C-alpha angles and dihedrals in degrees: 000000000000091000096051120108124264100266120215119184116206125190143156120210141174122249088266094051104260127142095204144348122273091247129092096251114086115250115227108220099172140049137236095268092053093044086058091050090052089049090055091049090050090051089058094053133085095212140015121209132197131165124252091254090059090049089052099040103035102023092210124193093211092205133133108259099199114085090202092055090049091051091048091054092050091050088054090056093253129125116273090250138015122270110271115231133185136164132212137177098196101033095229097148124141112232087212091064115118089239085074104028102046121074132012097242129110118290125196129192117193120202143151117279096256092055095057101088095050093042093050089049091050101047101024114182095349093097142000113259114217121195118213103185125261094340139007109256120187095227091054092045092050092047091052091050089050090053088053091057099262107146100168123036125188115202113201102179158191117228097260092051093046089050093051094049092047096046091048090052089236097134132095103178139017127204108194117183116194120205118213098244144066129244095198097192121110090201089071122094117267129218091250138000131224119306149123100275121193089230115069140136090294095045113036124194114242115250106214101170140016124176143152118249103188106300097343130077124227116210114188119195133190109223102176144019087259090069111136110227 
């Protein structure tokens, strides 16, 4: 585990802990100032990871918005944007998704061994398919990224992926942004699902920062002894 990347989880939620509404239209939980903060965090990372459900539901570009931040990375001898990473058990990813079609940088898709043939047929040369045995485990995924030179990984969801990283103890830092409203619908997706988390009433995560960014609140937690202060 010593060679794995520094793992930073980033998430925006409602006051009642939801990632989105239950409807088809995407719910915006943040504001422009916080979007810019997230963009700056992305610019400092080597890779950005989202789950296959996020690729399907939100169709994110996962690119750095600021032209100045992109130029700064290039001047440093780094790619213009972080490596894009996703994981899937079934391989049902649309090659037309912006994850694949936007940006010229490296794209990686992790999956179980049996999913490889269908996934390679589906997405072709758009991304590199990486098999991780009978199932995709977050410690194995992180170790593989570390072997590929990724030193700082940003995980942007969704709830299933955040749950897996947290339960596996493969997380060093959490940025949780809380929007000032409720969703109030249990059909919506939550920040995390059920699980045996390392942080509980007997072992509390350390809150290292809390601040208002416009009308949202940023809560920053240290989740491991690798936390970068």
